[in-house]
PAMARKE-29178 format. One line per field, with one value per atom (N, C-alpha, C): residue in one letter; z, y, x. Coordinates in steps of 0.2 Angstrom, whole numbers. Each point is the difference from the previous one (the first is absolute). Example, Ala and Ser with C-alpha at 12.3 -4.5 7.8 and 13.67 -1.06 7.14 Angstrom:
2
code	[A	A	A	S	S	S];
w	[39	0	0	-4	1	3];
v	[-28	6	6	5	6	5];
u	[66	-4	4	-2	4	-4];
REM end
This chain:
147
code	[X	X	X	X	X	X	X	X	X	X	X	X	X	X	X	X	X	X	X	X	X	X	X	X	X	X	X	X	X	X	X	X	X	X	X	X	X	X	X	X	X	X	X	X	X	X	X	X	X	X	X	X	X	X	X	X	X	X	X	X	X	X	X	X	X	X	X	X	X	X	X	X	X	X	X	X	X	X	X	X	X	X	X	X	X	X	X	X	X	X	X	X	X	X	X	X	X	X	X	X	X	X	X	X	X	X	X	X	X	X	X	X	X	X	X	X	X	X	X	X	X	X	X	X	X	X	X	X	X	X	X	X	X	X	X	X	X	X	X	X	X	X	X	X	X	X	X	X	X	X	X	X	X	X	X	X	X	X	X	X	X	X	X	X	X	X	X	X	X	X	X	X	X	X	X	X	X	X	X	X	X	X	X	X	X	X	X	X	X	X	X	X	X	X	X	X	X	X	X	X	X	X	X	X	X	X	X	X	X	X	X	X	X	X	X	X	X	X	X	X	X	X	X	X	X	X	X	X	X	X	X	X	X	X	X	X	X	X	X	X	X	X	X	X	X	X	X	X	X	X	X	X	X	X	X	X	X	X	X	X	X	X	X	X	X	X	X	X	X	X	X	X	X	X	X	X	X	X	X	X	X	X	X	X	X	X	X	X	X	X	X	X	X	X	X	X	X	X	X	X	X	X	X	X	X	X	X	X	X	X	X	X	X	X	X	X	X	X	X	X	X	X	X	X	X	X	X	X	X	X	X	X	X	X	X	X	X	X	X	X	X	X	X	X	X	X	X	X	X	X	X	X	X	X	X	X	X	X	X	X	X	X	X	X	X	X	X	X	X	X	X	X	X	X	X	X	X	X	X	X	X	X	X	X	X	X	X	X	X	X	X	X	X	X	X	X	X	X	X	X	X	X	X	X	X	X	X	X	X	X	X	X	X	X	X	X	X	X	X	X	X	X	X	X	X	X	X	X	X	X	X	X	X	X	X	X	X	X	X	X	X];
w	[0	1	0	-6	1	2	4	5	-3	-1	-1	6	0	6	3	6	5	1	-5	2	4	3	3	8	1	7	0	-5	1	4	-3	2	7	0	6	7	-2	6	2	-5	-1	4	-1	4	7	2	9	2	-3	4	0	-3	-1	-2	-7	-1	-6	-4	-5	-6	-5	-6	0	1	1	4	6	5	-3	-2	-4	-4	-6	-5	2	7	1	5	3	4	-4	-5	-5	-5	-3	-4	-7	0	-7	-2	-5	-2	2	2	2	-6	-6	-5	-2	-1	1	6	7	5	-2	-2	-2	-5	-7	-6	5	4	4	1	6	3	-6	-5	-4	-3	1	-5	-4	-2	-6	5	-3	2	2	5	1	-1	0	-2	5	-1	6	5	-4	5	4	-3	4	6	-4	7	5	0	5	4	-3	3	4	-1	3	7	-2	4	6	-1	3	6	-5	5	7	-3	5	4	-2	3	1	-7	-1	-6	-2	-6	-5	-6	-5	-4	2	-1	2	7	1	-3	-5	-5	-6	-1	-5	0	-4	-1	1	5	0	-6	-3	-7	3	4	5	-1	5	1	-7	-3	-6	-6	2	-4	4	5	4	-2	2	-3	-6	-5	-5	-3	3	0	3	6	3	-3	-5	-3	-5	-4	-5	0	6	3	2	1	3	-7	-5	-6	-3	2	-5	6	4	4	-1	1	-4	-6	-4	-6	0	3	2	3	6	2	-3	-4	-5	-6	-2	-6	3	8	3	-1	2	0	-5	-7	-4	-5	3	0	3	6	4	-1	-3	-2	-7	-5	-5	0	8	1	2	4	3	-4	-6	-6	-3	-3	-3	3	7	5	-1	0	0	-8	-5	-8	0	2	0	5	5	4	-4	-4	-3	-7	-4	-6	3	6	4	0	5	1	-6	-5	-8	-2	1	-6	5	7	4	3	-1	3	-1	4	3	-6	-6	-4	0	5	-1	6	2	4	-1	-4	-1	-1	-3	-2	7	5	6	3	2	2	-1	-7	-2	1	0	1	9	3	8	1	-3	1	-3	-5	-1	4	3	5	6	2	7	-2	-6	-2	0	-2	1	7	5	6	4	-3	3	-2	-6	-2	3	2	2	8	3	9	-2	-3	-1	-1	-6	0	6	2	7	5	2	5	-3	-5	-3	1	-3	0	8	5	8	2	-3	2	-1	-7	-2	3	1	5	6	5	4	4	-8	1	-1];
v	[-6	6	6	6	3	8	3	7	5	5	7	3	1	0	8	-1	7	1	4	1	7	4	5	-4	-5	-4	-3	-4	-3	5	7	3	4	0	4	-5	-7	-6	2	0	-2	5	6	6	0	-1	-1	-6	-3	-7	5	4	4	-5	-4	-5	3	1	2	-6	3	-3	-8	1	-6	-4	2	-5	-3	3	-4	-4	0	-2	-7	0	-5	-5	4	-4	-3	3	-6	-2	0	-3	2	4	7	3	3	3	6	5	6	4	1	2	-2	-4	-2	3	0	4	8	2	7	0	-3	0	2	-6	0	7	2	6	6	0	6	-2	-6	1	-7	-3	-5	-7	-6	-3	-5	-5	-5	-7	-5	-5	-6	-4	-3	-3	-2	-5	6	7	4	3	0	3	-5	-7	-6	2	2	0	5	6	7	-2	-3	-2	-6	-2	-3	2	6	1	7	3	3	-6	-5	-6	2	2	1	-3	0	-4	4	-3	2	7	-1	3	6	2	5	5	-2	4	1	0	1	6	3	6	-2	4	-2	3	-5	4	5	0	5	6	0	6	2	-3	4	2	-3	3	7	0	5	5	0	3	3	-2	0	5	-1	4	8	-1	7	3	-2	4	2	-3	2	5	1	4	6	1	6	2	-5	5	4	-4	3	8	-1	7	4	-3	4	6	-4	2	5	0	2	5	0	8	3	0	3	2	-3	2	7	-1	5	5	0	7	2	-4	4	5	-5	5	5	1	5	7	-4	4	6	-5	2	5	-2	5	6	0	7	5	-4	3	3	-4	1	6	-2	8	6	-1	7	3	-4	2	3	-5	3	6	3	4	7	-1	4	3	-6	3	3	-2	4	8	1	4	6	-5	5	2	-4	2	4	2	3	-4	-5	-4	-7	-6	-5	-5	1	-5	-7	-1	-8	-4	3	-4	-6	-2	-8	-5	2	-3	-3	6	-2	-4	0	-2	-9	-2	-5	-3	3	-2	0	2	-1	-6	-3	-4	-5	-1	-3	-4	6	-1	-2	1	-3	-7	-2	-6	-6	3	-2	-2	6	0	-8	0	-4	-7	0	-8	-3	6	-2	-1	3	-2	-8	-1	-6	-5	2	-5	-2	4	0	-5	3	-5	-6	1	-9	-5	1	-2	-1	4	1	-5	-2	-2	-10	0	-7	-3	5	-3	-2	3	-1	-6	-3	-6	-5];
u	[4	-4	4	-2	4	-3	4	-4	5	-4	2	5	5	5	-2	0	0	6	4	7	4	-8	2	0	-7	1	7	4	5	6	-1	6	-1	-6	-3	-1	1	1	9	3	7	0	0	2	-2	-7	-2	2	4	3	7	5	4	6	-3	3	5	6	3	-2	-1	-1	5	7	4	-4	-2	-1	-7	-4	-8	2	5	2	4	3	4	-6	-3	-7	-4	-2	-4	2	8	4	-4	0	0	6	2	2	1	5	-1	-3	2	-2	-6	-5	-7	-1	1	-3	-1	5	1	-6	0	-5	-6	-3	-7	0	2	0	0	2	0	-8	-2	-8	-1	5	1	-2	-6	-4	7	-5	5	-4	6	-2	-2	-6	-2	5	5	5	3	3	2	-6	-6	-5	-1	3	-3	7	6	6	0	-4	-1	-4	-6	-4	2	5	3	4	3	7	-5	-7	-4	-4	-1	-3	-9	-1	-6	-4	-6	-2	0	2	3	-6	-7	-6	2	5	1	2	6	2	-2	-6	-5	-4	0	-4	-7	-3	-8	-5	-3	-5	-3	-4	-4	3	5	4	3	2	3	-5	-8	-4	-3	0	0	3	8	4	0	-1	-1	-4	-8	-5	3	1	3	4	5	5	-5	-3	-4	-5	-4	-4	4	7	2	3	1	1	-3	-6	-7	-3	2	-1	5	5	6	-3	0	-3	-5	-5	-5	0	3	4	2	6	4	-5	-5	-3	-5	-4	-3	4	6	5	2	1	0	-6	-6	-7	0	4	-2	4	5	4	-2	-3	-3	-4	-4	-8	4	6	2	1	4	2	-6	-5	-6	-3	-2	-4	3	8	4	-3	1	-3	-6	-5	-6	-3	5	-1	3	8	0	-3	-3	-3	-7	-4	-5	2	7	1	1	3	2	-6	-7	-6	-3	0	-3	-5	-2	-7	2	-4	3	-4	5	-3	1	5	2	-1	-8	-4	-2	-1	-3	7	5	5	2	3	-1	-3	-6	-4	2	-1	0	6	5	7	1	-2	-1	-4	-6	-2	3	5	3	8	1	7	-4	-6	-3	-1	-2	-2	6	5	7	4	-4	6	-8	-6	-4	3	1	2	8	2	8	0	-5	-4	-3	-4	-5	7	3	5	4	4	3	-2	-8	-3	-1	-2	-2	7	4	7	2	1	1	-6	-5	-6	3	1	2	6	4	9	-3	-4	-1	-5	-3	-4	5];
REM end
């Protein structure tokens, strides 16, 4: 059975025990270079995982990535990227809104009457809708992550 290796856990457990890479390699009977590759994120063979599990005196499945935890981490990373993109789009929209409002006011002052009232109103409605969308998505993804 092939497991996806939890390389961070292997390194973290070694460091928690204050073992050097050389000590763990010797204790498990694997090569130092193999251990170094694993700790930098490369997958380990089944035999290597069994040797490391034996050195840690644990079941080999403890060195595997939990698929449920991995799925949650992927979902959280994806949600964070979506939220970041939405926030950026909102800031771009608000910057354009500020410039547009300044132009509308300048036009109205130049003409001597408030002729840009309707564009100002509808752009404000659009900006408020954009803010509401970002707030709703932020709240929904935070709620989803708590479940």
